[in-house]
Biopython code that builds the backbone (N, CA, C, O; Angstrom):
import numpy as np
from Bio.PDB.StructureBuilder import StructureBuilder

atoms = [
    (1, "MET", "N", (39.907, -7.829, -1.352)),
    (1, "MET", "CA", (40.426, -8.340, -2.398)),
    (1, "MET", "C", (41.601, -7.198, -2.375)),
    (1, "MET", "O", (41.004, -6.185, -2.009)),
    (2, "LYS", "N", (42.982, -6.859, -2.586)),
    (2, "LYS", "CA", (43.932, -6.144, -2.890)),
    (2, "LYS", "C", (44.477, -6.272, -4.433)),
    (2, "LYS", "O", (44.660, -7.285, -5.109)),
    (3, "ILE", "N", (44.680, -4.824, -4.765)),
    (3, "ILE", "CA", (44.463, -4.382, -6.227)),
    (3, "ILE", "C", (46.223, -4.229, -6.112)),
    (3, "ILE", "O", (46.585, -3.399, -5.278)),
    (4, "ARG", "N", (47.314, -4.943, -6.860)),
    (4, "ARG", "CA", (48.707, -4.951, -7.735)),
    (4, "ARG", "C", (48.420, -3.903, -8.389)),
    (4, "ARG", "O", (47.392, -3.976, -9.062)),
    (5, "TYR", "N", (48.940, -3.035, -8.412)),
    (5, "TYR", "CA", (50.049, -2.006, -9.326)),
    (5, "TYR", "C", (50.855, -2.510, -9.488)),
    (5, "TYR", "O", (51.465, -3.180, -8.655)),
    (6, "LYS", "N", (51.289, -2.256, -11.314)),
    (6, "LYS", "CA", (52.821, -2.198, -11.771)),
    (6, "LYS", "C", (53.377, -0.889, -11.404)),
    (6, "LYS", "O", (54.542, -0.881, -11.006)),
    (7, "SER", "N", (53.015, -0.267, -11.444)),
    (7, "SER", "CA", (53.637, 0.958, -12.129)),
    (7, "SER", "C", (52.580, 2.251, -11.312)),
    (7, "SER", "O", (51.477, 2.130, -10.778)),
    (8, "TYR", "N", (53.344, 3.302, -11.474)),
    (8, "TYR", "CA", (52.823, 4.752, -10.998)),
    (8, "TYR", "C", (51.780, 4.687, -12.126)),
    (8, "TYR", "O", (50.654, 4.505, -11.664)),
    (9, "GLU", "N", (51.812, 4.777, -13.396)),
    (9, "GLU", "CA", (51.068, 4.987, -13.811)),
    (9, "GLU", "C", (49.727, 4.397, -13.864)),
    (9, "GLU", "O", (48.653, 4.793, -14.318)),
    (10, "GLU", "N", (50.030, 3.551, -13.386)),
    (10, "GLU", "CA", (48.344, 2.669, -13.317)),
    (10, "GLU", "C", (47.862, 3.117, -12.467)),
    (10, "GLU", "O", (46.890, 3.839, -12.691)),
    (11, "VAL", "N", (48.341, 2.890, -10.985)),
    (11, "VAL", "CA", (47.834, 3.918, -9.847)),
    (11, "VAL", "C", (47.224, 5.087, -10.399)),
    (11, "VAL", "O", (46.003, 5.055, -10.547)),
    (12, "ASP", "N", (48.238, 6.732, -10.928)),
    (12, "ASP", "CA", (47.660, 7.677, -11.413)),
    (12, "ASP", "C", (45.845, 7.301, -12.307)),
    (12, "ASP", "O", (44.701, 7.709, -12.107)),
    (13, "LYS", "N", (46.499, 6.314, -13.313)),
    (13, "LYS", "CA", (44.972, 6.110, -13.943)),
    (13, "LYS", "C", (43.998, 5.561, -12.851)),
    (13, "LYS", "O", (42.808, 5.779, -13.078)),
    (14, "GLU", "N", (44.311, 4.872, -11.684)),
    (14, "GLU", "CA", (43.160, 4.615, -11.205)),
    (14, "GLU", "C", (42.305, 5.417, -10.065)),
    (14, "GLU", "O", (41.356, 5.222, -9.306)),
    (15, "LEU", "N", (43.193, 6.394, -10.404)),
    (15, "LEU", "CA", (42.900, 8.081, -8.966)),
    (15, "LEU", "C", (42.385, 8.912, -10.147)),
    (15, "LEU", "O", (41.837, 9.888, -9.633)),
    (16, "GLU", "N", (42.293, 8.999, -11.509)),
    (16, "GLU", "CA", (41.942, 9.667, -12.264)),
    (16, "GLU", "C", (40.404, 9.192, -12.720)),
    (16, "GLU", "O", (39.547, 9.851, -13.310)),
    (17, "ILE", "N", (40.364, 7.923, -12.276)),
    (17, "ILE", "CA", (38.966, 7.648, -12.326)),
    (17, "ILE", "C", (37.903, 7.783, -11.231)),
    (17, "ILE", "O", (36.751, 8.209, -11.148)),
    (18, "LEU", "N", (38.982, 7.127, -10.286)),
    (18, "LEU", "CA", (38.099, 7.529, -9.031)),
    (18, "LEU", "C", (37.866, 8.834, -8.818)),
    (18, "LEU", "O", (36.870, 9.106, -8.147)),
    (19, "ARG", "N", (38.696, 9.918, -9.317)),
    (19, "ARG", "CA", (38.353, 11.530, -9.362)),
    (19, "ARG", "C", (37.218, 11.595, -10.120)),
    (19, "ARG", "O", (36.127, 11.758, -9.573)),
    (20, "LEU", "N", (37.358, 11.461, -11.638)),
    (20, "LEU", "CA", (36.200, 11.400, -12.123)),
    (20, "LEU", "C", (34.563, 11.136, -11.575)),
    (20, "LEU", "O", (33.511, 11.774, -11.589)),
    (21, "GLU", "N", (35.061, 9.725, -11.066)),
    (21, "GLU", "CA", (33.255, 8.742, -10.696)),
    (21, "GLU", "C", (32.942, 9.803, -9.139)),
    (21, "GLU", "O", (31.867, 9.641, -8.560)),
    (22, "ARG", "N", (33.730, 10.602, -8.713)),
    (22, "ARG", "CA", (33.428, 11.166, -7.318)),
    (22, "ARG", "C", (32.744, 12.802, -8.165)),
    (22, "ARG", "O", (31.545, 13.039, -8.012)),
    (23, "GLU", "N", (33.363, 13.507, -8.758)),
    (23, "GLU", "CA", (32.850, 14.508, -9.397)),
    (23, "GLU", "C", (31.443, 14.530, -10.155)),
    (23, "GLU", "O", (30.539, 15.365, -10.119)),
    (24, "ILE", "N", (31.597, 13.043, -11.019)),
    (24, "ILE", "CA", (29.890, 12.483, -11.367)),
    (24, "ILE", "C", (29.307, 12.363, -10.375)),
    (24, "ILE", "O", (28.354, 13.141, -10.430)),
    (25, "SER", "N", (29.307, 11.733, -9.289)),
    (25, "SER", "CA", (28.371, 11.770, -8.009)),
    (25, "SER", "C", (28.292, 12.797, -7.741)),
    (25, "SER", "O", (27.120, 13.170, -7.704)),
    (26, "ILE", "N", (29.241, 13.783, -7.427)),
    (26, "ILE", "CA", (28.880, 15.187, -6.486)),
    (26, "ILE", "C", (27.683, 15.868, -7.927)),
    (26, "ILE", "O", (26.664, 16.424, -7.517)),
    (27, "ARG", "N", (27.844, 15.798, -9.197)),
    (27, "ARG", "CA", (26.950, 16.780, -9.990)),
    (27, "ARG", "C", (25.665, 15.694, -9.753)),
    (27, "ARG", "O", (24.768, 16.197, -9.076)),
    (28, "LYS", "N", (25.439, 14.443, -10.143)),
    (28, "LYS", "CA", (24.567, 14.023, -9.453)),
    (28, "LYS", "C", (23.316, 14.575, -8.192)),
    (28, "LYS", "O", (22.106, 14.760, -8.321)),
    (29, "ILE", "N", (24.020, 14.689, -7.259)),
    (29, "ILE", "CA", (23.736, 15.111, -5.688)),
    (29, "ILE", "C", (23.306, 16.908, -5.856)),
    (29, "ILE", "O", (22.589, 17.689, -5.230)),
    (30, "GLY", "N", (24.079, 16.978, -6.900)),
    (30, "GLY", "CA", (23.228, 18.818, -7.039)),
    (30, "GLY", "C", (22.404, 18.837, -7.800)),
    (30, "GLY", "O", (21.837, 19.928, -7.843)),
    (31, "ASN", "N", (21.920, 17.876, -8.682)),
    (31, "ASN", "CA", (21.014, 17.734, -9.574)),
    (31, "ASN", "C", (19.610, 17.605, -9.233)),
    (31, "ASN", "O", (18.535, 17.937, -9.735)),
    (32, "ASN", "N", (20.161, 16.780, -7.816)),
    (32, "ASN", "CA", (18.548, 16.218, -7.546)),
    (32, "ASN", "C", (17.883, 17.325, -6.540)),
    (32, "ASN", "O", (16.681, 17.495, -6.336)),
    (33, "ALA", "N", (19.170, 18.153, -5.869)),
    (33, "ALA", "CA", (19.248, 18.966, -5.224)),
    (33, "ALA", "C", (18.144, 19.906, -5.615)),
    (33, "ALA", "O", (17.141, 20.271, -5.002)),
    (34, "GLU", "N", (18.717, 20.260, -7.081)),
    (34, "GLU", "CA", (17.894, 21.244, -7.774)),
    (34, "GLU", "C", (16.325, 20.675, -8.152)),
    (34, "GLU", "O", (15.283, 21.292, -7.933)),
    (35, "ASP", "N", (16.445, 19.406, -8.743)),
    (35, "ASP", "CA", (15.034, 18.471, -8.827)),
    (35, "ASP", "C", (13.958, 18.992, -7.512)),
    (35, "ASP", "O", (12.985, 19.743, -7.586)),
    (36, "ILE", "N", (14.495, 18.340, -6.400)),
    (36, "ILE", "CA", (13.574, 18.426, -5.217)),
    (36, "ILE", "C", (13.540, 20.179, -4.888)),
    (36, "ILE", "O", (12.421, 20.470, -4.466)),
    (37, "THR", "N", (14.186, 21.036, -4.947)),
    (37, "THR", "CA", (13.872, 22.244, -4.657)),
    (37, "THR", "C", (12.787, 22.661, -5.822)),
    (37, "THR", "O", (11.773, 23.280, -5.497)),
    (38, "GLN", "N", (12.972, 22.392, -6.842)),
    (38, "GLN", "CA", (11.624, 22.928, -8.159)),
    (38, "GLN", "C", (10.586, 22.087, -7.721)),
    (38, "GLN", "O", (9.430, 22.507, -7.776)),
    (39, "LEU", "N", (10.757, 21.296, -7.421)),
    (39, "LEU", "CA", (9.332, 20.201, -6.824)),
    (39, "LEU", "C", (8.488, 20.944, -6.075)),
    (39, "LEU", "O", (7.371, 21.306, -6.446)),
    (40, "PHE", "N", (9.064, 21.219, -4.873)),
    (40, "PHE", "CA", (8.793, 22.220, -3.405)),
    (40, "PHE", "C", (8.185, 23.456, -3.682)),
    (40, "PHE", "O", (7.516, 23.968, -2.785)),
    (41, "SER", "N", (8.302, 24.048, -4.802)),
    (41, "SER", "CA", (8.877, 26.020, -4.846)),
    (41, "SER", "C", (7.090, 26.451, -5.194)),
    (41, "SER", "O", (6.201, 25.942, -5.877)),
    (42, "PRO", "N", (7.188, 27.498, -4.420)),
    (42, "PRO", "CA", (5.609, 27.931, -4.558)),
    (42, "PRO", "C", (4.664, 27.863, -5.732)),
    (42, "PRO", "O", (3.456, 27.642, -5.650)),
    (43, "SER", "N", (5.459, 28.109, -6.997)),
    (43, "SER", "CA", (4.767, 28.104, -8.487)),
    (43, "SER", "C", (4.579, 26.832, -8.183)),
    (43, "SER", "O", (3.599, 26.883, -7.440)),
    (44, "ASN", "N", (4.871, 25.786, -8.274)),
    (44, "ASN", "CA", (5.045, 24.534, -8.774)),
    (44, "ASN", "C", (3.612, 23.620, -7.808)),
    (44, "ASN", "O", (2.569, 23.055, -8.140)),
    (45, "LEU", "N", (4.337, 23.907, -6.487)),
    (45, "LEU", "CA", (3.279, 23.776, -5.463)),
    (45, "LEU", "C", (1.696, 24.099, -5.987)),
    (45, "LEU", "O", (0.806, 23.383, -6.446)),
    (46, "LEU", "N", (1.802, 25.496, -5.693)),
    (46, "LEU", "CA", (0.455, 26.064, -6.918)),
    (46, "LEU", "C", (-0.149, 25.625, -7.485)),
    (46, "LEU", "O", (-1.321, 25.630, -7.107)),
    (47, "GLN", "N", (0.228, 24.821, -8.990)),
    (47, "GLN", "CA", (0.097, 24.358, -9.873)),
    (47, "GLN", "C", (-0.406, 23.247, -9.547)),
    (47, "GLN", "O", (-1.568, 22.991, -9.862)),
    (48, "GLN", "N", (-0.053, 22.844, -9.228)),
    (48, "GLN", "CA", (-0.419, 21.149, -8.762)),
    (48, "GLN", "C", (-1.187, 21.334, -7.521)),
    (48, "GLN", "O", (-1.687, 20.231, -7.302)),
    (49, "GLY", "N", (-1.365, 21.746, -7.054)),
    (49, "GLY", "CA", (-2.749, 21.799, -6.444)),
    (49, "GLY", "C", (-4.015, 22.541, -7.128)),
    (49, "GLY", "O", (-5.090, 21.955, -7.005)),
    (50, "LEU", "N", (-4.007, 23.816, -7.864)),
    (50, "LEU", "CA", (-4.867, 23.604, -8.779)),
    (50, "LEU", "C", (-5.180, 22.881, -10.114)),
    (50, "LEU", "O", (-6.305, 23.016, -10.595)),
    (51, "THR", "N", (-4.325, 22.184, -10.689)),
    (51, "THR", "CA", (-4.373, 21.221, -11.510)),
    (51, "THR", "C", (-5.413, 19.832, -10.529)),
    (51, "THR", "O", (-6.565, 19.478, -10.779)),
    (52, "SER", "N", (-4.579, 19.366, -9.535)),
    (52, "SER", "CA", (-5.368, 18.464, -8.312)),
    (52, "SER", "C", (-7.308, 18.865, -8.489)),
    (52, "SER", "O", (-8.263, 18.399, -9.111)),
    (53, "PHE", "N", (-7.135, 19.608, -7.844)),
    (53, "PHE", "CA", (-8.746, 20.811, -8.044)),
    (53, "PHE", "C", (-9.498, 20.670, -9.044)),
    (53, "PHE", "O", (-10.642, 20.234, -8.914)),
    (54, "GLY", "N", (-8.862, 21.096, -10.493)),
    (54, "GLY", "CA", (-9.210, 20.525, -11.372)),
    (54, "GLY", "C", (-9.853, 20.024, -11.656)),
    (54, "GLY", "O", (-10.906, 20.300, -12.231)),
    (55, "SER", "N", (-9.167, 18.573, -11.155)),
    (55, "SER", "CA", (-9.345, 17.306, -11.359)),
    (55, "SER", "C", (-11.036, 16.861, -10.620)),
    (55, "SER", "O", (-12.089, 16.531, -11.166)),
    (56, "SER", "N", (-10.791, 16.981, -9.687)),
    (56, "SER", "CA", (-11.797, 16.621, -8.662)),
    (56, "SER", "C", (-13.098, 17.477, -9.302)),
    (56, "SER", "O", (-14.094, 16.996, -9.842)),
    (57, "VAL", "N", (-12.745, 19.047, -9.048)),
    (57, "VAL", "CA", (-13.765, 19.663, -10.078)),
    (57, "VAL", "C", (-14.656, 18.863, -11.065)),
    (57, "VAL", "O", (-15.786, 18.406, -10.892)),
    (58, "LYS", "N", (-13.879, 18.820, -12.095)),
    (58, "LYS", "CA", (-14.417, 18.242, -12.952)),
    (58, "LYS", "C", (-14.838, 16.183, -13.249)),
    (58, "LYS", "O", (-15.287, 15.413, -14.098)),
    (59, "ASN", "N", (-14.300, 16.212, -11.896)),
    (59, "ASN", "CA", (-15.095, 14.241, -11.879)),
    (59, "ASN", "C", (-15.900, 14.393, -10.858)),
    (59, "ASN", "O", (-15.875, 13.412, -10.115)),
    (60, "SER", "N", (-16.722, 15.371, -10.467)),
    (60, "SER", "CA", (-17.471, 15.422, -9.500)),
    (60, "SER", "C", (-18.685, 16.589, -9.494)),
    (60, "SER", "O", (-18.468, 17.762, -9.190)),
    (61, "LYS", "N", (-19.874, 16.110, -9.846)),
    (61, "LYS", "CA", (-21.046, 17.123, -10.242)),
    (61, "LYS", "C", (-21.250, 17.927, -8.883)),
    (61, "LYS", "O", (-21.335, 19.147, -9.021)),
    (62, "GLY", "N", (-21.337, 17.452, -7.667)),
    (62, "GLY", "CA", (-21.712, 18.188, -6.392)),
    (62, "GLY", "C", (-20.564, 19.137, -6.679)),
    (62, "GLY", "O", (-20.796, 20.346, -6.680)),
    (63, "ILE", "N", (-19.666, 18.803, -6.858)),
    (63, "ILE", "CA", (-18.510, 20.215, -6.435)),
    (63, "ILE", "C", (-18.258, 20.869, -7.562)),
    (63, "ILE", "O", (-17.333, 21.681, -7.529)),
    (64, "LYS", "N", (-18.943, 20.697, -8.712)),
    (64, "LYS", "CA", (-18.741, 21.569, -10.140)),
    (64, "LYS", "C", (-19.957, 22.121, -9.851)),
    (64, "LYS", "O", (-20.041, 23.198, -10.443)),
    (65, "THR", "N", (-20.931, 21.882, -9.218)),
    (65, "THR", "CA", (-21.944, 23.059, -9.044)),
    (65, "THR", "C", (-22.067, 23.850, -8.249)),
    (65, "THR", "O", (-22.662, 24.918, -8.388)),
    (66, "LEU", "N", (-21.345, 23.321, -6.966)),
    (66, "LEU", "CA", (-21.396, 24.199, -5.804)),
    (66, "LEU", "C", (-20.417, 25.202, -6.587)),
    (66, "LEU", "O", (-20.976, 26.292, -6.711)),
    (67, "VAL", "N", (-19.255, 25.182, -7.100)),
    (67, "VAL", "CA", (-18.197, 25.790, -7.455)),
    (67, "VAL", "C", (-19.023, 27.116, -8.650)),
    (67, "VAL", "O", (-19.037, 28.324, -8.410)),
    (68, "LEU", "N", (-19.541, 26.550, -9.705)),
    (68, "LEU", "CA", (-20.240, 27.359, -10.643)),
    (68, "LEU", "C", (-21.163, 28.236, -9.899)),
    (68, "LEU", "O", (-21.060, 29.459, -9.995)),
    (69, "SER", "N", (-21.996, 27.713, -9.213)),
    (69, "SER", "CA", (-23.276, 28.326, -8.545)),
    (69, "SER", "C", (-22.788, 29.417, -8.145)),
    (69, "SER", "O", (-23.254, 30.495, -8.514)),
    (70, "THR", "N", (-21.508, 29.284, -7.114)),
    (70, "THR", "CA", (-21.060, 30.098, -6.166)),
    (70, "THR", "C", (-20.070, 31.345, -7.058)),
    (70, "THR", "O", (-19.808, 32.455, -6.595)),
    (71, "VAL", "N", (-19.586, 30.787, -8.537)),
    (71, "VAL", "CA", (-19.250, 31.940, -9.363)),
    (71, "VAL", "C", (-19.904, 32.866, -9.922)),
    (71, "VAL", "O", (-19.556, 34.035, -10.084)),
    (72, "PHE", "N", (-21.423, 32.063, -10.406)),
    (72, "PHE", "CA", (-22.562, 33.098, -10.327)),
    (72, "PHE", "C", (-22.963, 33.766, -9.858)),
    (72, "PHE", "O", (-23.217, 34.865, -10.352)),
    (73, "LYS", "N", (-23.239, 33.408, -8.583)),
    (73, "LYS", "CA", (-23.751, 34.560, -7.288)),
    (73, "LYS", "C", (-22.567, 35.514, -7.516)),
    (73, "LYS", "O", (-22.890, 36.617, -7.956)),
    (74, "PHE", "N", (-21.446, 35.333, -7.332)),
    (74, "PHE", "CA", (-20.162, 36.393, -7.036)),
    (74, "PHE", "C", (-20.526, 37.277, -8.640)),
    (74, "PHE", "O", (-20.510, 38.506, -8.570)),
    (75, "LEU", "N", (-20.804, 36.708, -9.856)),
    (75, "LEU", "CA", (-20.557, 37.865, -10.703)),
    (75, "LEU", "C", (-21.686, 38.420, -10.570)),
    (75, "LEU", "O", (-21.602, 39.623, -10.319)),
    (76, "PHE", "N", (-23.108, 37.851, -10.669)),
    (76, "PHE", "CA", (-24.250, 38.787, -10.515)),
    (76, "PHE", "C", (-24.193, 39.214, -9.060)),
    (76, "PHE", "O", (-24.748, 40.310, -9.146)),
    (77, "ASN", "N", (-23.969, 39.103, -8.136)),
    (77, "ASN", "CA", (-23.504, 40.715, -6.966)),
    (77, "ASN", "C", (-22.838, 41.856, -7.359)),
    (77, "ASN", "O", (-22.905, 42.978, -6.856)),
    (78, "LYS", "N", (-21.892, 41.300, -8.729)),
    (78, "LYS", "CA", (-20.652, 42.374, -8.986)),
    (78, "LYS", "C", (-21.890, 43.178, -10.060)),
    (78, "LYS", "O", (-22.075, 44.369, -10.311)),
    (79, "PHE", "N", (-22.444, 42.193, -10.424)),
    (79, "PHE", "CA", (-23.075, 43.039, -11.606)),
    (79, "PHE", "C", (-24.313, 44.120, -11.216)),
    (79, "PHE", "O", (-24.563, 45.057, -11.974)),
    (80, "ILE", "N", (-24.939, 43.939, -10.168)),
    (80, "ILE", "CA", (-25.950, 44.407, -9.258)),
    (80, "ILE", "C", (-25.518, 45.288, -8.864)),
    (80, "ILE", "O", (-26.024, 46.347, -9.236)),
    (81, "LYS", "N", (-24.411, 45.335, -7.948)),
    (81, "LYS", "CA", (-23.736, 46.481, -7.550)),
    (81, "LYS", "C", (-23.467, 47.819, -8.453)),
    (81, "LYS", "O", (-23.461, 49.008, -8.132)),
    (82, "LYS", "N", (-23.233, 47.132, -9.774)),
    (82, "LYS", "CA", (-22.477, 47.981, -10.615)),
    (82, "LYS", "C", (-23.524, 48.934, -10.940)),
    (82, "LYS", "O", (-23.659, 50.058, -10.456)),
    (83, "ASN", "N", (-24.502, 48.166, -12.115)),
    (83, "ASN", "CA", (-25.682, 48.775, -11.860)),
    (83, "ASN", "C", (-26.497, 49.869, -11.049)),
    (83, "ASN", "O", (-27.294, 50.719, -11.446)),
    (84, "LYS", "N", (-26.112, 49.616, -10.003)),
    (84, "LYS", "CA", (-26.966, 50.505, -8.827)),
    (84, "LYS", "C", (-26.011, 51.964, -8.929)),
    (84, "LYS", "O", (-26.472, 53.041, -9.304)),
    (85, "HIS", "N", (-25.091, 51.814, -8.657)),
    (85, "HIS", "CA", (-23.923, 52.618, -8.808)),
    (85, "HIS", "C", (-24.255, 53.674, -9.811)),
    (85, "HIS", "O", (-24.062, 54.880, -9.663)),
    (86, "GLN", "N", (-24.804, 53.049, -10.903)),
    (86, "GLN", "CA", (-25.189, 54.334, -12.309)),
    (86, "GLN", "C", (-26.160, 54.521, -12.270)),
    (86, "GLN", "O", (-26.541, 55.200, -13.223)),
    (87, "LEU", "N", (-27.508, 54.036, -11.028)),
    (87, "LEU", "CA", (-28.716, 54.964, -11.574)),
    (87, "LEU", "C", (-28.615, 55.714, -10.561)),
    (87, "LEU", "O", (-29.362, 56.684, -10.435)),
]
sb = StructureBuilder()
sb.init_structure("model")
sb.init_model(0)
sb.init_chain("A")
sb.init_seg("    ")
for serial, (resi, resn, name, xyz) in enumerate(atoms, 1):
    if name == "N":
        sb.init_residue(resn, " ", resi, " ")
    sb.init_atom(name, np.array(xyz, "f"), 0.0, 1.0, " ", f" {name:<3s}", serial, name[0])
structure = sb.get_structure()
């Protein structure tokens, strides 16, 4: 379908609309690129990983027991070593 313009003003108006639509599209692409960059940033990936791990531990008694026992063993060994050096 061909558009017929009656004046140069109509052409200029249409060109201005197209220019603005193009600028909006370019900004949307830029915003999407920033969002993707933020999504895959190391800090965000670490946070998502820790959140996922935390949910797994929270929902699993076996994993929870394993993690807690490992942490307690580590802390107990640190405490024992610290007290041996003081004697």
